[in-house]
C-alpha positions in Angstrom: -58.7 115.9 49.4 -57.0 112.5 48.6 -53.6 113.1 47.1 -54.1 110.5 44.4 -57.2 112.2 42.9 -56.6 115.3 40.8 -58.7 118.2 42.0 -60.1 118.7 38.5 -61.5 115.1 38.4 -63.5 115.4 41.7 -67.1 115.9 40.9 -68.6 115.7 44.4 -67.6 114.9 48.0 -69.4 114.8 51.3 -69.7 112.9 54.6 -72.7 110.7 55.4 -73.4 110.7 59.1 -73.7 107.4 60.9 -77.1 105.7 60.5 -78.0 107.8 57.5 -78.7 107.0 53.9 -77.5 108.4 50.5 -78.1 107.7 46.9 -76.6 108.7 43.6 -76.7 107.7 39.9 -73.1 106.8 39.3 -72.5 107.4 35.6 -70.4 105.1 33.4 -67.0 106.7 33.4 -67.1 107.8 37.0 -65.9 106.3 40.3 -67.2 106.3 43.9 -64.7 106.2 46.7 -65.9 105.2 50.2 -63.7 106.2 53.2 -64.3 104.7 56.6 -63.8 108.0 58.6 -63.4 106.6 62.1 -62.8 102.9 61.7 -65.0 99.9 62.3 -67.6 101.4 60.0 -70.1 99.6 57.8 -71.6 100.8 54.5 -74.6 98.8 53.2 -74.9 99.3 49.5 -77.5 98.5 46.8 -76.7 98.6 43.1 -79.3 98.7 40.3 -79.1 99.6 36.6 -80.5 103.1 36.5 -81.6 102.9 32.8 -83.3 99.5 33.4 -84.1 99.2 37.2 -85.3 95.6 36.8 -81.7 94.7 36.3 -79.9 94.8 39.6 -77.0 93.4 41.6 -76.9 89.6 41.8 -75.0 88.2 44.8 -75.0 84.5 43.9 -73.6 85.2 40.4 -71.1 87.7 41.7 -69.6 85.1 44.1 -69.8 81.9 42.0 -68.4 83.6 38.9 -65.4 84.8 40.8 -65.0 81.8 43.1 -65.1 83.9 46.3 -67.1 84.5 49.5 -65.8 88.1 50.0 -65.1 91.1 47.8 -61.9 93.1 47.4 -59.7 94.8 44.7 -60.0 93.1 41.3 -63.6 91.8 41.9 -66.7 93.1 40.1 -70.4 93.3 40.9 -72.5 91.4 38.5 -76.1 92.1 37.6 -78.7 89.4 37.0 -78.2 89.9 33.2 -74.5 88.8 33.4 -73.3 92.4 33.0 -71.0 94.3 35.3 -72.5 97.2 37.3 -69.3 98.3 39.1 -65.7 97.1 39.5 -63.6 97.3 42.7 -60.5 99.1 41.4 -58.8 99.8 44.7 -59.2 98.7 48.3 -57.1 99.3 51.4 -59.4 97.3 53.7 -59.1 93.9 52.0 -62.4 92.2 52.9 -66.0 93.3 52.3 -69.0 91.2 53.1 -71.5 90.3 50.4 -73.4 87.7 52.4 -74.7 89.2 55.7 -77.6 91.4 54.4 -79.1 94.1 56.5 -81.2 94.5 59.6 -85.0 95.3 59.7 -86.7 97.6 62.2 -87.6 94.8 64.6 -84.0 93.6 64.7 -82.7 97.1 65.5 -85.3 97.6 68.2 -84.6 94.2 69.8 -80.9 94.8 69.9 -80.5 98.5 70.8 -83.9 99.5 72.1 -85.9 102.3 70.7 -85.2 106.0 70.2 -87.9 107.8 68.2 -87.6 111.1 66.3 -90.2 112.8 68.4 -87.9 112.6 71.4 -84.4 112.1 70.0 -84.7 114.2 66.8 -81.9 113.5 64.4 -80.3 111.1 66.8 -83.2 108.6 66.6 -82.4 105.0 65.9 -82.5 104.2 62.2 -82.4 100.9 60.5 -81.0 99.8 57.1 -84.2 98.4 55.7 -86.2 101.6 56.1 -83.3 103.6 54.9 -83.0 101.6 51.7 -86.8 101.8 51.0 -86.7 105.6 51.5 -84.0 106.0 48.9 -85.7 103.5 46.5 -88.9 105.5 46.6 -87.1 108.6 45.5 -86.7 106.9 42.1 -90.2 105.5 41.8 -89.2 102.1 43.2 -90.7 100.1 46.1 -89.6 97.5 48.6 -90.3 94.8 45.9 -87.3 96.3 44.0 -84.9 95.8 47.0 -82.0 93.6 46.0 -79.4 92.0 48.2 -76.8 94.4 49.5 -73.1 94.5 50.0 -71.6 95.5 53.3 -68.4 97.4 52.7 -65.7 97.5 55.4 -67.3 94.5 57.3 -65.9 91.0 57.4 -68.1 87.9 57.8 -66.4 84.5 57.9 -68.3 81.3 57.0 -67.2 78.2 58.9 -67.3 74.7 57.7 -70.7 74.1 59.4 -72.2 77.1 57.5 -72.3 79.5 60.4 -71.6 83.2 59.9 -69.2 84.9 62.2 -68.6 88.7 62.3 -65.0 89.7 62.5 -64.6 92.9 64.6 -62.0 95.6 63.8 -61.8 94.7 60.1 -61.6 98.3 59.0 -59.3 101.0 60.3 -59.8 104.7 60.2 -59.1 106.0 56.7 -59.7 102.6 55.0 -60.9 103.1 51.4 -62.6 101.2 48.7 -63.0 102.5 45.1 -65.9 101.5 42.8 -65.8 102.2 39.1 -69.1 102.4 37.3 -69.2 100.1 34.2 -72.9 100.9 33.7 -75.1 103.8 34.8 -75.7 102.5 38.3 -78.2 103.6 40.9 -76.1 103.3 44.1 -77.9 103.5 47.5 -75.8 103.6 50.7 -76.7 103.1 54.3 -74.3 103.6 57.2 -76.1 101.6 59.9 -74.3 98.9 61.8 -73.9 95.4 60.3 -76.7 93.1 61.4 -74.1 90.6 62.8 -72.1 93.2 64.7 -72.0 92.1 68.3 -72.0 95.6 69.7 -74.9 96.3 72.0 -74.7 100.1 71.7 -76.2 101.9 68.8 -73.2 103.7 67.4 -73.1 103.8 63.6 -70.0 105.4 62.0 -69.8 108.1 59.4 -68.4 107.5 55.9 -66.9 109.9 53.4 -67.9 109.7 49.7 -66.0 111.1 46.7 -67.4 110.9 43.2 -64.7 111.5 40.5 -64.1 111.0 36.8 -62.4 107.7 35.9 -60.5 106.2 33.0 -62.2 103.4 30.9 -60.8 100.0 31.6 -58.3 98.7 29.1 -57.7 95.1 27.9 -55.2 94.5 30.7 -57.5 95.9 33.5 -57.2 93.8 36.6 -60.9 93.5 37.1 -61.3 92.3 33.5 -58.5 89.8 33.6 -58.8 88.4 37.2 -60.9 85.5 35.8 -62.3 84.3 32.5 -65.8 85.0 33.7 -65.0 88.7 34.2 -63.7 89.0 30.7 -67.0 87.8 29.4 -68.9 90.0 31.8 -67.1 93.1 30.4 -67.9 92.0 26.8 -71.6 91.7 27.7 -71.5 95.1 29.3 -69.7 96.8 26.4 -72.2 95.2 23.9 -75.0 96.9 25.8 -73.4 100.3 25.0 -72.7 99.8 21.3 
């Protein structure tokens, strides 16, 4: 149990095995902590407004509004309605990739080979695309509802010529990132490897998740004040709940 979270505030905690998927409706007023259990993990994450699933995470608006090409403490995740789905309130890793996307079945097979359930059972090779679709279908959604994903604990650097480069060893064992829900957000997680990870062995890492109660952001909240655009984003979000 993390020492900085009071036991009475913890609502749920579990470990997601490497290569698996997970989903939860993160209610407004709660937070989700991700912990890279072994280091060099990757957590692909989707965010949709649970009460209005057509509203979902918007990667271009998130980056241009905050003048950044990576995510860390003080940043927020914008929806395509200019509202804030989640805020990053704490981060010991320092860099999370919003650009790299996720791998499809053909990419995983080409890179790692094939290990089917019929022979390998629970150790069969999974892929992020299918994992995401499986979780979306649990909520009556389909592949057409699949938005762009964030890759927590992974670092991708964009060079001047526009090329994307994966930075290995970005996250150490025990690195954490904390997401505070500003709306009722459907959060879908996948723990497969990053699509740009140069590793040639299928070896996805586990991640721990903790859902806890959180305090509503005040007027001096870092995520609200980090840039003028975020102040307006919080106002748009709060108007929705009037």
